[in-house]
C-alpha positions in Angstrom: -5.3 7.3 10.0 -3.4 4.3 8.9 0.3 5.4 8.7 2.2 2.1 8.3 1.4 -1.5 7.3 3.5 -4.6 7.5 2.7 -8.0 6.2 3.0 -10.2 3.1 1.9 -9.5 -0.4 -1.2 -11.6 -1.0 -1.9 -10.4 -4.5 -0.4 -8.1 -7.2 -2.5 -6.1 -9.6 -1.4 -3.5 -12.2 -1.7 -0.5 -9.9 -2.2 -2.0 -6.4 -1.4 -4.8 -4.1 -3.3 -6.7 -1.4 -1.3 -6.7 1.8 -2.2 -9.3 4.3 -1.2 -8.4 7.9 -0.3 -11.0 10.6 -3.8 -10.6 11.9 -5.3 -11.9 8.7 -6.7 -8.6 7.4 -6.1 -7.8 3.8 -5.6 -4.2 2.7 -5.9 -3.0 -0.9 -3.1 -0.5 -1.3 -2.8 1.6 -4.4 0.8 2.1 -5.7 2.5 3.1 -8.9 3.0 0.3 -11.5 6.8 0.7 -10.9 6.5 -0.1 -7.2 4.0 -2.9 -7.7 6.5 -4.5 -10.1 9.2 -4.6 -7.4 7.1 -6.8 -5.2 6.3 -10.5 -5.5 3.5 -12.5 -3.9 4.4 -13.9 -0.5 7.1 -11.2 0.0 7.1 -9.6 3.5 7.1 -5.8 3.3 6.6 -2.7 5.4 5.1 0.4 3.7 4.0 3.9 4.7 0.4 4.7 3.8 -1.8 7.7 3.1 -5.6 7.3 3.5 -7.6 9.5 1.1 -11.2 10.1 2.3 -13.8 11.3 -0.2 -17.5 11.2 -0.6 -17.4 8.1 -2.7 -14.4 6.1 -1.4 -11.7 5.5 1.0 -8.4 5.0 -0.9 -5.2 3.7 0.7 -2.0 4.7 -1.1 1.3 3.0 -0.3 4.9 4.3 -0.4 8.3 2.7 0.1 9.7 5.6 2.2 8.6 8.9 3.8 10.1 11.0 1.0 7.7 9.4 -1.5 4.8 10.0 0.8 5.7 13.6 1.5 6.0 14.3 -2.3 2.6 12.7 -2.8 1.0 14.9 -0.2 2.2 18.0 -2.0 
């Protein structure tokens, strides 16, 4: 499981970001519009993640802290 990502914001969308790691890999991370609005392109961040596996997709969700992630998992 992917538990933590750090890198720079490559792109902001309305409900997700693309986070580029130092190795050059870009991850699409789903977040609330409120969180996405707090970040700007080029900003260095570190976020906790939750990987949701389903029959049709692999979705990666991002959280600013562990409390947010724990609440999401409930």
